[in-house]
DSSP file (Angstrom, degrees, kcal/mol; ACC not computed):
  #  RESIDUE AA STRUCTURE BP1 BP2  ACC     N-H-->O    O-->H-N    N-H-->O    O-->H-N    TCO  KAPPA ALPHA  PHI   PSI    X-CA   Y-CA   Z-CA
    1    1 A M              0   0    0      0, 0.0     0, 0.0     0, 0.0     0, 0.0   0.000 360.0 360.0 360.0 132.9    0.0    0.0    0.0
    2    2 A T     >  -     0   0    0      1,-0.1     4,-2.3     4,-0.0     5,-0.2  -0.237 360.0-111.5 -70.2 162.5    1.4    3.4   -1.0
    3    3 A K  H  > S+     0   0    0      1,-0.2     4,-2.3     2,-0.2     5,-0.2   0.886 119.3  52.6 -61.6 -38.9    2.0    6.1    1.6
    4    4 A K  H  > S+     0   0    0      2,-0.2     4,-2.6     1,-0.2    -1,-0.2   0.935 110.0  47.1 -62.8 -47.1   -0.8    8.2    0.2
    5    5 A R  H  > S+     0   0    0      1,-0.2     4,-2.5     2,-0.2    -1,-0.2   0.881 111.1  52.7 -61.8 -38.5   -3.3    5.2    0.4
    6    6 A C  H  X S+     0   0    0     -4,-2.3     4,-2.2     2,-0.2    -1,-0.2   0.920 110.3  47.2 -63.3 -44.6   -2.2    4.6    3.9
    7    7 A R  H  X S+     0   0    0     -4,-2.3     4,-2.4     2,-0.2    -2,-0.2   0.909 111.6  51.1 -63.4 -43.3   -2.8    8.2    4.9
    8    8 A E  H  X S+     0   0    0     -4,-2.6     4,-2.7     1,-0.2    -2,-0.2   0.930 110.4  49.1 -59.3 -45.8   -6.2    8.1    3.2
    9    9 A K  H  X S+     0   0    0     -4,-2.5     4,-2.4     1,-0.2    -1,-0.2   0.901 110.0  51.0 -62.4 -42.1   -7.2    5.0    5.1
   10   10 A E  H  X S+     0   0    0     -4,-2.2     4,-1.8     2,-0.2    -1,-0.2   0.918 112.1  46.5 -61.7 -43.9   -6.1    6.5    8.4
   11   11 A I  H  X S+     0   0    0     -4,-2.4     4,-2.6     2,-0.2     5,-0.3   0.921 111.6  51.7 -64.7 -44.1   -8.2    9.6    7.8
   12   12 A L  H  X S+     0   0    0     -4,-2.7     4,-2.1     1,-0.2    -2,-0.2   0.911 108.7  50.4 -59.5 -43.4  -11.2    7.5    6.7
   13   13 A E  H  X S+     0   0    0     -4,-2.4     4,-1.2     2,-0.2    -1,-0.2   0.882 111.8  48.8 -63.3 -37.8  -11.0    5.4    9.9
   14   14 A I  H  X S+     0   0    0     -4,-1.8     4,-1.6     1,-0.2     3,-0.4   0.953 115.3  41.1 -67.4 -50.0  -10.9    8.5   12.1
   15   15 A I  H  < S+     0   0    0     -4,-2.6    -2,-0.2     1,-0.2    -1,-0.2   0.751 107.4  62.6 -75.6 -20.9  -13.8   10.3   10.4
   16   16 A E  H  < S+     0   0    0     -4,-2.1     3,-0.3    -5,-0.3    -1,-0.2   0.880 110.5  40.7 -65.9 -35.7  -15.8    7.1   10.2
   17   17 A N  H  < S+     0   0    0     -4,-1.2    -2,-0.2    -3,-0.4     2,-0.2   0.789 138.1   8.1 -81.7 -29.5  -15.7    7.0   14.0
   18   18 A D    ><  -     0   0    0     -4,-1.6     3,-1.4    -5,-0.1    -1,-0.2  -0.664  56.9-179.1-156.5  93.9  -16.3   10.7   14.6
   19   19 A A  T 3  S+     0   0    0     -3,-0.3    -4,-0.1     1,-0.3    -3,-0.1   0.560  77.9  75.7 -72.3  -7.2  -17.1   13.0   11.6
   20   20 A R  T 3   +     0   0    0     -5,-0.1    -1,-0.3     2,-0.1     2,-0.1   0.654  68.8 108.1 -78.5 -14.6  -17.2   16.0   14.0
   21   21 A L    <   -     0   0    0     -3,-1.4    -3,-0.0    -7,-0.1    -7,-0.0  -0.403  65.6-137.7 -65.2 137.0  -13.4   16.1   14.1
   22   22 A N     >  -     0   0    0     -2,-0.1     4,-2.2     1,-0.1     3,-0.5  -0.474  26.3-100.4 -91.2 167.1  -12.0   19.0   12.2
   23   23 A P  H  > S+     0   0    0      0, 0.0     4,-2.8     0, 0.0     5,-0.2   0.819 121.4  57.3 -57.6 -32.7   -8.9   18.9   10.0
   24   24 A Q  H  > S+     0   0    0      2,-0.2     4,-2.1     1,-0.2     5,-0.1   0.917 108.9  45.4 -64.3 -42.5   -6.7   20.4   12.8
   25   25 A Q  H  > S+     0   0    0     -3,-0.5     4,-2.1     2,-0.2    -1,-0.2   0.911 114.2  48.2 -67.0 -42.5   -7.6   17.6   15.1
   26   26 A I  H  X S+     0   0    0     -4,-2.2     4,-2.0     1,-0.2    -2,-0.2   0.924 110.6  51.7 -64.1 -44.1   -7.1   14.9   12.5
   27   27 A A  H  X>S+     0   0    0     -4,-2.8     5,-2.4     1,-0.2     4,-0.8   0.907 110.3  49.0 -59.2 -42.5   -3.7   16.4   11.5
   28   28 A A  H  <5S+     0   0    0     -4,-2.1     3,-0.4     1,-0.2    -1,-0.2   0.897 110.2  51.1 -64.6 -39.8   -2.6   16.4   15.2
   29   29 A M  H  <5S+     0   0    0     -4,-2.1    -1,-0.2     1,-0.2    -2,-0.2   0.850 120.6  34.1 -65.1 -34.4   -3.7   12.8   15.6
   30   30 A L  H  <5S-     0   0    0     -4,-2.0    -1,-0.2    -5,-0.1    -2,-0.2   0.377 107.1-120.2-103.8   2.8   -1.8   11.7   12.5
   31   31 A E  T  <5 +     0   0    0     -4,-0.8     2,-0.3    -3,-0.4    -3,-0.2   0.954  69.0 133.3  54.3  53.4    1.2   14.1   12.8
   32   32 A M      < -     0   0    0     -5,-2.4     2,-0.3    -6,-0.1    -1,-0.2  -0.780  64.4 -91.5-124.5 167.8    0.4   15.6    9.5
   33   33 A Q     >  -     0   0    0     -2,-0.3     4,-1.8     1,-0.1     3,-0.4  -0.622  32.3-128.8 -79.2 142.6    0.1   19.2    8.1
   34   34 A V  H  > S+     0   0    0     -2,-0.3     4,-2.6     1,-0.2     5,-0.2   0.905 108.0  54.1 -59.5 -44.2   -3.5   20.6    8.2
   35   35 A D  H  > S+     0   0    0      1,-0.2     4,-2.1     2,-0.2    -1,-0.2   0.825 106.6  52.8 -63.0 -30.2   -3.5   21.6    4.6
   36   36 A E  H  > S+     0   0    0     -3,-0.4     4,-2.5     2,-0.2    -1,-0.2   0.901 109.6  48.1 -69.7 -41.0   -2.5   18.0    3.6
   37   37 A V  H  X S+     0   0    0     -4,-1.8     4,-2.6     2,-0.2     5,-0.2   0.932 112.2  49.3 -63.0 -46.1   -5.5   16.6    5.6
   38   38 A V  H  X S+     0   0    0     -4,-2.6     4,-2.5     1,-0.2    -2,-0.2   0.917 112.4  48.3 -59.4 -44.7   -7.8   19.2    4.0
   39   39 A R  H  X S+     0   0    0     -4,-2.1     4,-2.5     2,-0.2    -2,-0.2   0.921 112.1  48.1 -62.8 -45.8   -6.5   18.3    0.5
   40   40 A I  H  X S+     0   0    0     -4,-2.5     4,-2.3     2,-0.2    -2,-0.2   0.920 113.2  47.5 -63.4 -44.4   -6.9   14.5    1.1
   41   41 A I  H  X S+     0   0    0     -4,-2.6     4,-2.2     2,-0.2    -2,-0.2   0.925 111.8  50.3 -63.1 -44.4  -10.4   14.9    2.4
   42   42 A R  H  X S+     0   0    0     -4,-2.5     4,-2.4    -5,-0.2    -2,-0.2   0.917 111.0  49.2 -60.4 -44.0  -11.5   17.2   -0.5
   43   43 A E  H  X S+     0   0    0     -4,-2.5     4,-2.0     1,-0.2     6,-0.2   0.911 111.2  49.1 -61.8 -42.6  -10.0   14.7   -3.0
   44   44 A M  H  <>S+     0   0    0     -4,-2.3     5,-2.1     1,-0.2     6,-1.8   0.838 110.8  50.6 -69.2 -31.5  -11.9   11.8   -1.4
   45   45 A E  H ><5S+     0   0    0     -4,-2.2     3,-1.1     4,-0.2    -2,-0.2   0.915 110.1  49.8 -67.7 -43.2  -15.1   13.8   -1.4
   46   46 A E  H 3<5S+     0   0    0     -4,-2.4    -2,-0.2     1,-0.3    -1,-0.2   0.858 112.3  47.2 -63.3 -35.9  -14.7   14.6   -5.1
   47   47 A K  T 3<5S-     0   0    0     -4,-2.0    -1,-0.3    -5,-0.2    -2,-0.2   0.466 113.5-120.5 -83.2  -1.8  -14.1   10.9   -5.9
   48   48 A K  T < 5S+     0   0    0     -3,-1.1    -3,-0.2     2,-0.3     3,-0.2   0.698  80.0 125.3  64.7  21.5  -17.1    9.9   -3.7
   49   49 A I  S   <S+     0   0    0     -5,-2.1     2,-0.8     1,-0.3    -4,-0.2   0.919  81.8  43.3 -67.6 -44.9  -14.9    7.8   -1.5
   50   50 A I  S    S+     0   0    0     -6,-1.8    -1,-0.3    -9,-0.2    -2,-0.3  -0.903  80.4 178.2 -94.6 107.6  -16.4   10.0    1.2
   51   51 A A        -     0   0    0     -2,-0.8     2,-0.3     1,-0.3    -1,-0.1   0.615  53.7 -43.4 -91.6 -13.5  -20.0    9.9    0.1
   52   52 A G        -     0   0    0      2,-0.0     2,-0.3    -4,-0.0    -1,-0.3  -0.944  48.1-110.8 167.0 174.3  -21.5   12.0    2.9
   53   53 A Y        +     0   0    0     -2,-0.3     2,-0.3    -3,-0.1   -37,-0.0  -0.964  33.2 172.7-129.5 145.9  -21.7   12.8    6.6
   54   54 A F        -     0   0    0     -2,-0.3     2,-0.4     2,-0.0   -35,-0.2  -0.968  25.6-126.7-150.7 167.2  -24.7   12.1    8.9
   55   55 A T        -     0   0    0     -2,-0.3     2,-0.6   -36,-0.0    -2,-0.0  -0.939  21.1-129.7-117.2 137.8  -25.7   12.2   12.6
   56   56 A V        -     0   0    0     -2,-0.4     2,-0.4    93,-0.1    92,-0.0  -0.795  32.2-173.3 -87.3 119.5  -27.3    9.3   14.4
   57   57 A I        -     0   0    0     -2,-0.6     2,-1.2     3,-0.0     3,-0.1  -0.950  25.7-144.2-119.6 132.6  -30.5   10.6   16.2
   58   58 A N    >>  -     0   0    0     -2,-0.4     3,-1.1     1,-0.2     4,-0.6  -0.771  19.8-175.6 -91.6  90.9  -32.7    8.7   18.6
   59   59 A W  H >>>S+     0   0    0     -2,-1.2     5,-1.9     1,-0.3     4,-0.9   0.748  75.5  68.5 -63.5 -25.3  -36.0   10.2   17.5
   60   60 A D  H >45S+     0   0    0      1,-0.2     3,-0.5     2,-0.2    -1,-0.3   0.879  98.3  51.4 -60.4 -37.6  -37.8    8.3   20.3
   61   61 A K  H <45S+     0   0    0     -3,-1.1    -1,-0.2     1,-0.2    -2,-0.2   0.704 106.4  54.2 -73.8 -19.3  -36.1   10.6   22.9
   62   62 A V  H <<5S-     0   0    0     -4,-0.6    -1,-0.2    -3,-0.6    -2,-0.2   0.652 113.3-120.2 -84.2 -17.2  -37.2   13.7   21.0
   63   63 A G  T <<5 +     0   0    0     -4,-0.9     2,-0.5    -3,-0.5    -3,-0.2   0.626  65.4 143.5  85.2  14.7  -40.8   12.5   21.1
   64   64 A E      < -     0   0    0     -5,-1.9     2,-0.4     1,-0.0    -1,-0.3  -0.785  48.1-134.6 -92.8 123.3  -41.0   12.4   17.4
   65   65 A E        +     0   0    0     -2,-0.5     2,-0.4    -3,-0.1    -5,-0.0  -0.629  31.6 172.6 -76.0 129.7  -43.1    9.5   15.9
   66   66 A K        -     0   0    0     -2,-0.4     2,-0.5     2,-0.0    49,-0.2  -0.995  21.5-151.9-136.0 142.5  -41.3    7.8   13.0
   67   67 A G  E     +A  114   0A   0     47,-2.9    47,-3.1    -2,-0.4     2,-0.3  -0.956  22.6 172.7-111.2 133.5  -42.3    4.7   11.1
   68   68 A S  E     -A  113   0A   0     -2,-0.5    74,-2.7    74,-0.4     2,-0.3  -0.979   6.4-179.8-140.7 155.9  -39.5    2.7    9.5
   69   69 A A  E     -AB 112 141A   0     43,-1.9    43,-2.4    -2,-0.3     2,-0.5  -0.985  26.3-134.2-150.7 157.0  -39.2   -0.6    7.7
   70   70 A I  E     -AB 111 140A   0     70,-2.8    70,-2.5    -2,-0.3     2,-0.5  -0.980  29.6-164.3-112.3 123.8  -36.8   -2.9    6.1
   71   71 A I  E     -AB 110 139A   0     39,-3.1    39,-2.9    -2,-0.5     2,-0.5  -0.943  12.2-150.8-118.4 125.2  -38.2   -4.2    2.8
   72   72 A E  E     -AB 109 138A   0     66,-2.8    66,-2.0    -2,-0.5     2,-0.5  -0.803  20.7-163.5 -89.2 131.7  -36.9   -7.2    0.9
   73   73 A V  E     -AB 108 137A   0     35,-2.9    35,-2.5    -2,-0.5    34,-1.4  -0.970  13.5-159.1-125.7 127.1  -37.5   -6.7   -2.8
   74   74 A K  E     + B   0 136A   0     62,-2.8    61,-2.9    -2,-0.5    62,-1.5  -0.908  26.1 175.0-100.6 125.7  -37.4   -9.4   -5.6
   75   75 A I  E     - B   0 134A   0     -2,-0.5    59,-0.2    59,-0.3    58,-0.1  -0.876  36.0-118.4-131.0 162.2  -36.9   -7.9   -9.0
   76   76 A T        -     0   0    0     57,-2.5    10,-0.1    -2,-0.3    -2,-0.0  -0.896  38.8-126.3 -95.3 118.9  -36.3   -8.9  -12.6
   77   77 A P        -     0   0    0      0, 0.0     2,-0.3     0, 0.0     6,-0.2  -0.351  24.0-120.0 -65.4 147.7  -33.0   -7.6  -13.8
   78   78 A Q  B >>  -D   82   0B   0      4,-2.6     4,-2.8     1,-0.1     3,-1.3  -0.629  32.6 -94.4 -90.0 147.1  -33.1   -5.5  -17.0
   79   79 A R  T 34 S-     0   0    0     -2,-0.3    -1,-0.1     1,-0.3     0, 0.0  -0.363 107.1  -2.0 -60.1 132.9  -31.2   -6.5  -20.0
   80   80 A D  T 34 S+     0   0    0      1,-0.1    -1,-0.3    -2,-0.1    -2,-0.0   0.279 133.4  61.8  67.6  -8.6  -27.7   -4.8  -20.2
   81   81 A L  T X4 S-     0   0    0     -3,-1.3     3,-1.2     1,-0.2     4,-0.4   0.573  77.8-170.9-117.7 -18.2  -28.5   -2.9  -17.0
   82   82 A G  B 3<  -D   78   0B   0     -4,-2.8    -4,-2.6     1,-0.2     4,-0.3  -0.359  65.0 -29.6  62.4-136.0  -28.9   -5.7  -14.5
   83   83 A F  T 3> S+     0   0    0     -6,-0.2     4,-2.2     1,-0.2    -1,-0.2   0.613 120.5  85.8 -88.5 -15.5  -30.2   -4.6  -11.1
   84   84 A D  H <> S+     0   0    0     -3,-1.2     4,-2.5     1,-0.2     5,-0.2   0.869  83.9  52.2 -60.4 -43.5  -28.7   -1.1  -11.2
   85   85 A A  H  > S+     0   0    0     -4,-0.4     4,-1.7     1,-0.2    -1,-0.2   0.929 114.6  40.7 -63.4 -46.6  -31.5    0.7  -13.1
   86   86 A I  H  > S+     0   0    0     -4,-0.3     4,-2.2     2,-0.2    -1,-0.2   0.883 113.9  54.3 -70.3 -36.9  -34.3   -0.4  -10.9
   87   87 A A  H  X S+     0   0    0     -4,-2.2     4,-2.1     1,-0.2    -2,-0.2   0.911 108.8  48.7 -61.5 -41.9  -32.2    0.1   -7.7
   88   88 A M  H  X S+     0   0    0     -4,-2.5     4,-0.9     2,-0.2    -1,-0.2   0.852 108.6  53.5 -68.7 -33.9  -31.5    3.7   -8.8
   89   89 A R  H >< S+     0   0    0     -4,-1.7     3,-0.6    -5,-0.2     4,-0.3   0.917 110.2  47.7 -63.5 -42.1  -35.2    4.4   -9.5
   90   90 A I  H >< S+     0   0    0     -4,-2.2     3,-1.5     1,-0.2     6,-0.2   0.886 105.3  60.0 -65.1 -38.5  -36.0    3.2   -5.9
   91   91 A C  H 3< S+     0   0    0     -4,-2.1    -1,-0.2     1,-0.3    -2,-0.2   0.772  92.7  68.0 -59.9 -27.1  -33.2    5.4   -4.5
   92   92 A R  T << S+     0   0    0     -4,-0.9    -1,-0.3    -3,-0.6    -2,-0.2   0.649  75.2  98.9 -73.8 -15.0  -34.9    8.5   -5.9
   93   93 A F  S X  S-     0   0    0     -3,-1.5     3,-1.1    -4,-0.3    -3,-0.0  -0.563  73.7-138.4 -72.7 134.0  -37.9    8.3   -3.5
   94   94 A P  T 3  S+     0   0    0      0, 0.0    -1,-0.1     0, 0.0    19,-0.1   0.768 100.9  61.4 -65.8 -24.1  -37.4   10.6   -0.5
   95   95 A E  T 3  S+     0   0    0     17,-0.1    18,-2.3     2,-0.0     2,-0.4   0.753  85.7  92.6 -69.9 -23.5  -38.7    7.9    1.9
   96   96 A V  E <   +C  112   0A   0     -3,-1.1    16,-0.2    -6,-0.2     3,-0.1  -0.593  44.6 170.9 -80.9 124.3  -35.9    5.6    0.9
   97   97 A K  E     +     0   0A   0     14,-3.3     2,-0.3    -2,-0.4    15,-0.2   0.769  66.9   9.9-100.4 -34.3  -32.8    5.9    3.2
   98   98 A T  E     -C  111   0A   0     13,-1.5    13,-2.7     2,-0.0     2,-0.4  -0.997  54.2-171.9-149.3 141.5  -30.7    2.9    2.0
   99   99 A V  E     +C  110   0A   0     -2,-0.3     2,-0.4    11,-0.2    11,-0.2  -0.995  13.3 178.6-134.1 130.2  -30.8    0.5   -0.9
  100  100 A R  E     -C  109   0A   0      9,-2.3     9,-2.4    -2,-0.4     2,-0.4  -0.993  28.4-129.1-134.3 139.5  -28.5   -2.5   -1.1
  101  101 A L  E     -C  108   0A   0     -2,-0.4     2,-0.3     7,-0.2     7,-0.2  -0.727  39.4-171.1 -81.2 132.5  -28.0   -5.4   -3.5
  102  102 A M        -     0   0    0      5,-3.5     2,-0.3    -2,-0.4    -2,-0.0  -0.814  24.4-126.6-125.6 160.8  -28.1   -8.6   -1.6
  103  103 A S  S    S+     0   0    0     -2,-0.3     2,-0.3     2,-0.0     3,-0.3  -0.713  71.4  48.3 -95.6 159.6  -27.4  -12.3   -2.1
  104  104 A G  S    S-     0   0    0     -2,-0.3    -2,-0.1     1,-0.2     0, 0.0  -0.797 111.0 -22.0 115.1-156.3  -30.1  -14.8   -1.1
  105  105 A A  S    S+     0   0    0     -2,-0.3     2,-0.3   -31,-0.0    -1,-0.2   0.783 125.1  46.1 -68.5 -29.8  -33.9  -15.1   -1.6
  106  106 A Y        -     0   0    0     -3,-0.3   -32,-0.2     1,-0.1     3,-0.1  -0.821  68.2-147.0-115.9 156.0  -34.4  -11.3   -2.4
  107  107 A D  S    S+     0   0    0    -34,-1.4    -5,-3.5    -2,-0.3     2,-0.3   0.876  78.8  27.5 -88.8 -42.3  -32.3   -9.1   -4.6
  108  108 A L  E     -AC  73 101A   0    -35,-2.5   -35,-2.9    -7,-0.2     2,-0.5  -0.897  57.8-153.7-122.7 150.2  -32.6   -5.7   -2.8
  109  109 A V  E     -AC  72 100A   0     -9,-2.4    -9,-2.3    -2,-0.3     2,-0.5  -0.998  19.1-166.3-118.6 129.7  -33.0   -4.6    0.8
  110  110 A V  E     -AC  71  99A   0    -39,-2.9   -39,-3.1    -2,-0.5     2,-0.5  -0.964   9.0-158.0-121.5 125.4  -34.6   -1.2    1.1
  111  111 A Y  E     +AC  70  98A   0    -13,-2.7   -14,-3.3    -2,-0.5   -13,-1.5  -0.904  22.2 177.5-101.6 124.2  -34.6    0.8    4.3
  112  112 A I  E     -AC  69  96A   0    -43,-2.4   -43,-1.9    -2,-0.5     2,-0.3  -0.903  16.2-160.8-128.6 157.8  -37.4    3.4    4.4
  113  113 A E  E     +A   68   0A   0    -18,-2.3     2,-0.3    -2,-0.3   -45,-0.2  -0.987  14.1 164.9-133.8 145.3  -38.7    6.0    6.9
  114  114 A G  E     -A   67   0A   0    -47,-3.1   -47,-2.9    -2,-0.3     3,-0.1  -0.877  50.5 -99.9-143.9 177.8  -42.0    7.8    7.1
  115  115 A Q  S    S+     0   0    0     -2,-0.3     2,-0.3   -49,-0.2   -47,-0.1   0.808 104.6  11.4 -72.8 -29.0  -43.9    9.9    9.7
  116  116 A T  S  > S-     0   0    0    -49,-0.1     4,-1.7   -50,-0.1   -49,-0.3  -0.920  77.1-109.7-141.8 166.2  -46.1    6.9   10.6
  117  117 A M  H  > S+     0   0    0     -2,-0.3     4,-2.8     1,-0.2     5,-0.2   0.863 120.0  57.4 -63.9 -35.7  -46.3    3.1   10.0
  118  118 A R  H  > S+     0   0    0      1,-0.2     4,-2.5     2,-0.2    -1,-0.2   0.904 104.9  50.5 -61.7 -41.3  -49.3    3.8    7.8
  119  119 A E  H  > S+     0   0    0      2,-0.2     4,-2.0     1,-0.2    -1,-0.2   0.890 111.2  48.6 -64.0 -39.5  -47.2    6.1    5.6
  120  120 A V  H  X S+     0   0    0     -4,-1.7     4,-2.0     2,-0.2    -2,-0.2   0.933 111.8  48.7 -65.1 -46.1  -44.6    3.4    5.3
  121  121 A A  H  X S+     0   0    0     -4,-2.8     4,-2.5     1,-0.2     5,-0.2   0.892 110.0  52.5 -61.2 -39.9  -47.2    0.8    4.4
  122  122 A S  H  X>S+     0   0    0     -4,-2.5     4,-2.7     1,-0.2     5,-0.5   0.894 106.3  53.4 -63.6 -40.8  -48.7    3.2    1.8
  123  123 A F  I  X>S+     0   0    0     -4,-2.0     5,-2.2     1,-0.2     4,-2.1   0.932 111.3  46.2 -58.7 -46.1  -45.2    3.7    0.2
  124  124 A V  I  <>S+     0   0    0     -4,-2.0     5,-3.0     3,-0.2     6,-0.3   0.938 119.1  39.0 -64.4 -47.1  -44.8   -0.1   -0.2
  125  125 A T  I  <5S+     0   0    0     -4,-2.5    -2,-0.2     3,-0.2    -1,-0.2   0.845 126.9  31.5 -76.1 -33.2  -48.2   -0.8   -1.6
  126  126 A Q  I  <5S+     0   0    0     -4,-2.7    -3,-0.2    -5,-0.2    -2,-0.2   0.787 133.4  17.2 -97.2 -29.9  -48.6    2.3   -3.8
  127  127 A K  I  <<S+     0   0    0     -4,-2.1     4,-0.3    -5,-0.5    -3,-0.2   0.839 126.2  35.0-110.1 -52.1  -45.1    3.1   -5.0
  128  128 A L  I > <S+     0   0    0     -5,-2.2     3,-1.5     1,-0.2    -4,-0.2   0.968 117.2  44.9 -76.0 -54.4  -42.6    0.2   -4.5
  129  129 A A  T 3 <S+     0   0    0     -5,-3.0    -1,-0.2     1,-0.3    -4,-0.1   0.741 111.9  54.7 -65.4 -22.9  -44.7   -2.9   -5.1
  130  130 A T  T 3  S+     0   0    0     -6,-0.3    -1,-0.3     2,-0.1    -2,-0.2   0.495  81.7 116.1 -90.2  -3.2  -46.3   -1.4   -8.2
  131  131 A M  S X  S-     0   0    0     -3,-1.5     3,-1.7    -4,-0.3     2,-0.1  -0.356  77.2-100.8 -67.5 144.4  -43.0   -0.6  -10.0
  132  132 A E  T 3  S+     0   0    0      1,-0.2    -1,-0.1    -2,-0.0     3,-0.1  -0.402 109.1  23.0 -61.1 139.8  -42.2   -2.3  -13.2
  133  133 A H  T 3  S+     0   0    0      1,-0.2   -57,-2.5    -2,-0.1     2,-0.7   0.295  90.0 121.7  81.5  -6.0  -39.7   -5.2  -12.7
  134  134 A V  E <   +B   75   0A   0     -3,-1.7   -59,-0.3   -59,-0.2    -1,-0.2  -0.801  34.7 177.3 -86.9 118.4  -40.7   -5.6   -9.0
  135  135 A L  E     -     0   0A   0    -61,-2.9     2,-0.3    -2,-0.7   -60,-0.2   0.866  59.5 -18.0 -88.8 -41.9  -41.9   -9.1   -8.5
  136  136 A S  E     -B   74   0A   0    -62,-1.5   -62,-2.8     2,-0.0     2,-0.3  -0.990  52.6-151.4-161.2 161.9  -42.5   -9.2   -4.8
  137  137 A T  E     -B   73   0A   0     -2,-0.3     2,-0.4   -64,-0.2   -64,-0.2  -0.964   3.3-159.9-135.7 154.4  -41.8   -7.5   -1.5
  138  138 A A  E     -B   72   0A   0    -66,-2.0   -66,-2.8    -2,-0.3     2,-0.4  -0.960  18.7-155.1-134.1 116.9  -41.5   -8.6    2.1
  139  139 A T  E     -B   71   0A   0     -2,-0.4     2,-0.5   -68,-0.2   -68,-0.2  -0.792  11.3-173.2-101.8 131.9  -41.9   -5.7    4.6
  140  140 A H  E     -B   70   0A   0    -70,-2.5   -70,-2.8    -2,-0.4     2,-0.2  -0.958  18.2-144.1-122.6 109.4  -40.5   -5.9    8.2
  141  141 A F  E     -B   69   0A   0     -2,-0.5     2,-0.5   -72,-0.2   -72,-0.3  -0.529  17.8-123.3 -74.6 137.6  -41.5   -2.9   10.4
  142  142 A V        +     0   0    0    -74,-2.7   -74,-0.4    -2,-0.2     3,-0.1  -0.709  28.9 179.6 -81.6 122.9  -38.8   -1.7   12.8
  143  143 A L        -     0   0    0     -2,-0.5     2,-0.3     1,-0.4    -1,-0.2   0.821  67.0  -6.9 -92.1 -37.4  -40.2   -1.9   16.3
  144  144 A K        -     0   0    0     10,-0.0     2,-0.5     0, 0.0    -1,-0.4  -0.967  58.9-142.1-159.9 142.7  -37.2   -0.6   18.2
  145  145 A T        +     0   0    0     -2,-0.3     3,-0.1     1,-0.1    -3,-0.0  -0.944  19.5 170.6-111.7 127.3  -33.6    0.3   17.3
  146  146 A Y  S    S+     0   0    0     -2,-0.5     7,-2.4     1,-0.4     8,-1.3   0.777  72.8  15.8-100.2 -37.3  -30.8   -0.5   19.8
  147  147 A K  E     -E  152   0C   0      5,-0.3     2,-0.4     6,-0.2    -1,-0.4  -0.999  63.2-175.6-143.2 135.3  -27.7    0.2   17.8
  148  148 A L  E >  S-E  151   0C   0      3,-2.9     3,-2.0    -2,-0.4   -92,-0.1  -0.990  71.8 -14.0-138.0 125.9  -27.4    2.1   14.5
  149  149 A Q  T 3  S-     0   0    0     -2,-0.4    -1,-0.1     1,-0.3     3,-0.1   0.858 130.1 -50.6  52.7  39.2  -24.2    2.6   12.5
  150  150 A G  T 3  S+     0   0    0      1,-0.2     2,-0.5     0, 0.0    -1,-0.3   0.499 117.0 113.4  81.8   3.4  -22.1    1.3   15.3
  151  151 A T  E <   -E  148   0C   0     -3,-2.0    -3,-2.9     2,-0.0     2,-0.3  -0.936  67.5-128.2-114.8 127.1  -23.7    3.7   17.9
  152  152 A L  E     +E  147   0C   0     -2,-0.5    -5,-0.3    -5,-0.2     3,-0.1  -0.567  26.7 177.4 -67.4 126.9  -25.9    2.5   20.8
  153  153 A V        +     0   0    0     -7,-2.4     2,-0.5    -2,-0.3    -6,-0.2   0.559  69.0  51.2-106.8 -13.4  -29.1    4.6   20.6
  154  154 A E  S    S-     0   0    0     -8,-1.3     2,-0.3   -10,-0.0    -1,-0.2  -0.902  72.0-159.5-128.6 103.2  -30.8    2.9   23.6
  155  155 A E        -     0   0    0     -2,-0.5    -2,-0.0    -3,-0.1     0, 0.0  -0.637   4.5-166.1 -79.9 136.2  -28.9    2.7   26.8
  156  156 A D        -     0   0    0     -2,-0.3    -1,-0.1     2,-0.2     3,-0.1   0.402  38.2-118.9-103.2   1.9  -30.2    0.1   29.1
  157  157 A G  S    S+     0   0    0      1,-0.3     2,-0.3     0, 0.0    -2,-0.1   0.423  70.8 134.5  78.0  -3.5  -28.3    1.3   32.2
  158  158 A E        -     0   0    0      1,-0.1    -1,-0.3     3,-0.0    -2,-0.2  -0.606  57.0-120.1 -82.1 136.8  -26.4   -2.1   32.3
  159  159 A E        -     0   0    0     -2,-0.3     2,-0.4     1,-0.1    -1,-0.1  -0.365  35.7 -91.0 -73.7 156.6  -22.7   -1.9   32.9
  160  160 A D        -     0   0    0      1,-0.1    -1,-0.1    -2,-0.1     0, 0.0  -0.542  39.4-173.4 -68.8 119.8  -20.3   -3.3   30.4
  161  161 A R        +     0   0    0     -2,-0.4    -1,-0.1     2,-0.1     2,-0.1   0.299  41.1 121.6-101.8   9.2  -19.7   -7.0   31.4
  162  162 A R  S    S-     0   0    0      1,-0.1     2,-0.3     0, 0.0    -2,-0.0  -0.445  70.4-108.3 -69.9 147.3  -17.0   -7.7   28.9
  163  163 A L        -     0   0    0     -2,-0.1     2,-0.3     1,-0.1    -1,-0.1  -0.564  29.3-121.0 -76.3 136.7  -13.7   -8.8   30.4
  164  164 A M        -     0   0    0     -2,-0.3     2,-0.6    -3,-0.0    -1,-0.1  -0.628  23.4-146.9 -77.3 133.4  -10.9   -6.3   30.2
  165  165 A I        +     0   0    0     -2,-0.3    -1,-0.0     2,-0.0     0, 0.0  -0.897  19.9 179.6-104.8 125.3   -7.9   -7.7   28.3
  166  166 A T              0   0    0     -2,-0.6    -2,-0.0     1,-0.0     0, 0.0  -0.927 360.0 360.0-124.0 150.1   -4.5   -6.5   29.4
  167  167 A P              0   0    0      0, 0.0    -1,-0.0     0, 0.0    -2,-0.0   0.516 360.0 360.0 -70.3 360.0   -1.1   -7.4   28.1
């Protein structure tokens, strides 16, 4: 691995764990110049290696009702386009948060959010299931989220019972 690739990987690992860190903090952690960190991050954003930044929010604690679901979608791939064309059409809906091509019984897994469970159900029945090339769907409503993107969103007050490993 080249030195540049190594630096990129180090920066990616840092911001993946905490995107709030600024270039000065990252530079200090890696013993690099700030302008070099800024340049590397900008290049990775332009190349879509860094595709975006987001915040994990526990909407239950805000008192905001949200309905969300994981939908398994079976589709007929299109000639010369495969699964990509239909997946990109699904991505364009504002309710859709994530779309992934999967192996197994279903082709795509789609994560969606709405203001209510009824709104989510309506999206599936009126928009997703009726799309051309969609053969079937299986909807799983999210009842509670404990961990999201590596972050605990629901603390249970229980202490960490893992054994500490020391050299």
